[in-house]
N, C-alpha and C positions, 0 to 999 in steps of 0.2 A: 504494499500500499503505500509507504514511503518513496519508493522509486516512481510510482505513478505520479505523485504529487509533485515531486522535483521535476517530471519530465512536463507536468502541466507549467510548473513554474517557467520551466527554461521556455517552453511554447509560448506563453506568455509574454515573456521578455522579448522573443523574437517577432512575434506579432506586431507587441508595440512599438519594436523598430521598423516596421513594414514590411516583416516577411508574410505574404497572402499564404503560402503554404502551410507556415505554422498556424495562421489563422484557421485555415480549412479543416487543420486536424484537430484544433481546439474546437471545433463546431462537431467535428465527429466524433470527439470525445463525449461533448455535451449529450448529442444525440443519443450515446450508448448507453449512456447514465441517467437518460431522461431528464435532463436538466433544461428545462424549454426557458427557463428564465435568462438563463445562460446563452442559450442560441439568441435569443430577444435582444441581447446586448452586443452578442457578436454580429448580429444584423446591423444593428444600429451603428457599430463600429466598420461597415462598409463589407462584411462579409456576404457576397452572394451566395457561398455553400450554404451559409446558415439559413439563409432566404428559402434556398431550395430545400433544406430539410424542414424548415417550418412549412413550408407550402404543403410539401408530402404529409404532413402529419395534418395539417387543417383541410385537406381534401379529404384523407381517409376518414376524419371526424366529421366533416361535412359542414365546419365551422366557416361560415361567411364573414362575422364579424373578424373574425383573425385572419382570413386570406385578404379582407380590407385593411387592415394595419399593416400587414405583411408588405403589401402594395403600395401601401403610402409612405413605408420603410425604406421605400426604393427599387422593392424587386417585382419587375415587372411581369412576370411569370405568374405570380399570386393574383394578379388583374387578370391574367387573362382565362386561367382557372374558375376566377369567383365569374367571371362574366361567362364561361361555357355551365357550372354550375347553374346559375341565373336560368339560362335558356332553354335546359333541361329539365322535361315537365317531371313532377314529383313521383309519377308512375313509372317512370323511366322509359316513357314513350315521348319521339321528337314528333312535333307538329308540322 
């Protein structure tokens, strides 16, 4: 467990220095550990990968408000998914 915390600290330092791969890796760790708040923070820091992971979660949950929030935070694909879900009738048939 200490090794994982050390890795996170190193990844955080690298991400803070502008390393996008480290930012993506932090997002992967947050997703694997179900740390949605951290994913949201990473999205706010500009991590498109965090936006992707949050969008995937929101689509699976059918959470339209969360998709709007993610889109507003700068991940455009969340807006596309929101539009898709809003255009799909609730019974699953397309009009």
